[in-house]
N, C-alpha and C positions, 0 to 999 in steps of 0.2 A: 504493500500500500504506500503510495507516494504522499509525502507531506508537503503542503503548500508553503512557499516561502513566507516567513513571518508568523506562522502558526505553530511552530515547534515549541516545546517546553523543555527546560526553562528558557525564557527569552529575556535577554538583558539589554537595558538601555545603553546607548553609546553617547558619551559626552560630546558636545559640539566643539568644533575647532575654536570658536570664539572663547569658550570656557577654558580650553587648554592654553590659549594665548594669555587670557587673564591670569590664570594660575601661575604660568611660568615667567612671562615677561612683565606682567603688571607690577608686582612688588619691586622688581629690579628697577624699572623705569621710575616708579614713584619715589623710591629711596634715593636713586641717583639725582632726581630733581630736588629732593629735600636737601641733599648734601650741597648741591649747587646753590640753592637758595640761602642756606646757612652761610656759605662762603661769601656770597654777595652781600648778605646782611652784615657780616663782620667787616667787609671791606668798605662798603659805602654807608651803611646805616640807614635809618628811617627818619622821616620828619614827623611821624605820628606813631604813638604806641598802638593805636587801633589798626593802622596800616600794617605794622609789623605782625600783629596777631593774625590779621586777615591773610597775609602772605603765607604764614606758616599753616593756616587752615587749608591752603591750596594743595598741600600734600597730605595733611593729616586726614581730611575728610575723604579723599579718594581711597586712602589706605583702609579707612574704617568701612566704607561701602564695599570695597573689594573683599575684606574679611567676612562681612555679612553674607556676600554672595557665595563665597566659598563654603562657609559653614552651613548655609541653607540649601546648597545644591542637593537634590534628591536623586540618588541612583536607584533605579527600579528594576526588579527582577519579577517576571511573570511566570508563575508555575501553573500546574494543572488546575489547582483549586484556589489559589491565592496569589496576591501580589505583595511583594516585600518592598517597602520604601525605606531607604536608608539615607540619612544625612550624617555628617560627622558627629552630631550630638544626639540624634534620635534614630530609633529603629521601630518600624510599625508594620504589622501584618494586616492585610485587608483581604478577607474571604471574597472571592469573585462573585459568589452567589448573593453577597450583600449589596453589590452594585445594582441599583434599581433603574438608573437612567443616566444619560450623558448628553452633553451638548458641546458645541464649539463656538467660542466667542472671539471677537477680534479685539485685542488689547492695543491701546495707543502706543505706537512705536515699538511694540514687542511681538507683533505677529499674532498668530492664532494661539488660543489656549483651550486645551481639552479639559472640560469640567466633568468629573464623575461624582454622582450623588449616591450616597448609601441609604439603606432603608431607615437608618436611625437619624437621617438628616444631615450627617456630616458630608463634606465635599472635599474632593482632592483636585487641585489645579495643576495641570502639566503644561508648561510653556513650550511651544514649538522650538524657539530659538536655542533652547538648552540641549537639544538632542539631535544627533546626526540621523538617527533612525526613527524620527518622530512618527512617520507614516506607519511603519511596521509596529511600533509601540502602541499607537492608537488602535490598530487593528487587533492586536493581541488583547488589549484591555476591554474593548467594546464588542468582542465577538458575541453574537446572540442577544445584544442589548439594543433597544430602539432609542433613537434620538428623541428627546422630550422638548417640544416647543415651549412648554410652560417653564421649564428650567432655564431656557435661554432668556425668556422674559424676566424671570426672577434675577438672573445675573445682570441683565441690563439695568434693572432697578437698583441692584447693589452698586453697580458702577456709578449710577447717578448719585447715590448716597455718598460714595467716596469723593465724588466731585464736589458735593456740597460740603463735605468735611474739609477739603482743602481750601474751598472758598471761605469757610468759617475760620480756618487757621490764618488765612491772609487778612481777614477782617480783624482777628485778634492781634496779629503783629502790628497792623496799622494803629490799633487802639493802644498797644504798648508804646509805640513811637510817640503818640500824642501824650501819653502819661509821662514819658521821659522828658518831653519838652516842658510839661507842667512842673515836673520835679526840678528841672533846671531853673525855671522861673521862680519856684519856691525857694531855691538856694540863693537867689539874689537878694541884696547886693553882696558881692564878694567883699570880704574884709581884709584889710592889710595884714592883720595879725595871723591870718591863715595862709599867707603867701610867703614865698621865699624872697628875702631882701638881699639884693646883690649890688655891689659897687664895681663897675668895670670901666675900662678905658677903650673907646672905640678904635678898632684896628684899621678899619677902612670905611670908605663912604658907604652908607646904606644902599641897598639894591632893592628896587621895587620889581618883583617878579609877577608877570602877567601872562596869561595863557596866550593871548593874541601876539605878544611880542617874543616870547621865548619858547613857545610850544610846551609850556609847563602845565601841570594839572592844577585845577581849582583847589583851594581858593587863592585869589590874589593875595600876596603877602609882602610885607616889608621885612627884609633880612638885615639883621645887625650882627657884626662879628666883633668879639672882644679879644683884647690881647691876653687876658688872663685864662681864657678857655679856647685854645686853638683847636680847630676841627669842629667846634660847636657853634650852631647858629641860634640866634634869638629871633623869634618870629612874632610879628605883629600882624594879625590877619582877621578876616571876617569883619564883624561889626566894630571891632576895635581899631581897624585900620584907618577908616575914613577921617576921624577927627585929627589924626596926626600925620597924614600922608604928605601934607604940604610943608612940613617943618624941615628946615635945613640942618643937618648934622654933619660934622666934619671929623676926619680921623684925629685922634688925640683928645676928643671931648670926653670928659669924665661924666659918667651916667650912673644914676641910681635906678635900679629896675625892681619891679615887683613881678616875680615869675611863678609859674605853676610848680607846686612842690613835688608832684608826682613826676613831671618831666625832669625836674632838677635831679631827683633821686636816680632815675634810670639813665640820664645822660651823663651826669657827673659822678655820683656815688657808685653806681653799679655799671660803670662803663665796660667792665670785663664780662658782663652777663653773656652766657653762651648762645642765647636765642634772641635777645632783644638788645640791639645796639642803637640807641636813640641819638640822633645827631642834632636835634632841634629842641628848643625850649620855648614854650609860649610865654609871652610877657603881657601884662595888663596895665602897666603904668611906667612912664619914663620921666625922669627928672634930670635936668642939666643944671647943676648948682641949685639955685633957688627958683629956677624956671621950670614949671610943670609942662613938659612937652605933651604928655597925655596923662591926665589925672585919672585916678581909679574911679572917681565919681562919673567922669565922662564915659569911661569904658562901660560901667554898669548901665548907664542910660542907653548907650548904643546897643548893647547886647540885649537888654530888655525889649527894646523896640524890635530887634531882629527876631527874637524868640516869639514875641506876640504875633508877628507876621507869619512865622512858620506854624504857629498854633492855629491861626485862622485857616491857612491853606490845608492843614491836616484835617481840620474839622470838615471842610468842604469835601475832601477826598474820602473821608470816613463816611460821610453822609451818602455820597454817591455809591460807595461800595456796599453800604448797608441797604440802600434801596435796591441795588442789583441782587444782593443776596436774598432780600425779602421776596422779590419777584420770583426767584428760582424756587424758594421754599413754597410759595403760594401755588405755583404750577404743579 
């Protein structure tokens, strides 16, 4: 008696070429990129702590998702009366007689997905892109079982719920951003006693960096360099820039600065940190002798106006997102 291809037992799934590439080359490429980023960060440094952390996430997050993909990959063996599903962390046996229905749905950017439904209501999802022999695997698992249109409709409804979940998460992130702005507003005014007091001598004429002139990234900023801290820049940017941008400062000027304590810590105190090398410190007030180039009070007024503007824009965006989300739920 001849056995048709794909119907013999036991039948084993074959991992796709994409997964092999992910497993073999992915970690090496990600870690190589991490080493390069670490070397660049040590060589050039960053102008913002947030930028430094974001750059390191460029390799940490892909490595995390790759680990999740490897740990959750299911190898499937189909026997005469059961299917065995193995991942690195789990092992599950599914009696084939318990499979009551199946359907095939299209997943966004992932191709087809075979959905098996058990008599107890449990479901097993098998993604086409994970297996080289997906067609034969599907045949082995669904032999003698009819496709169920009701299951396909239920899966479409589940996908819609997932979409709503992501929309809700986006709404929540927008709400958190608005809350962050409100917290920053609540922290105003900044007080001189909570800032780092520095006395420096200007090493060279200040430079106004603008995107349209230097191809630099936003925000526009005024850069000061001090003789006492070679390799470190003092930045006046954003809302604090405009009150002081027209003031003339010359090399050799003695300045009193009010600087961000956290920036000072990472740029000056912890300059040998293996992951974060900060090369810029934000400043909020500048005095030359008895002349206030930028008073802390002026900075607080400018920043408060800027944050209130962002708050209004965020409220409008949040209202639009909420309206869209409400319409989707209503439908």
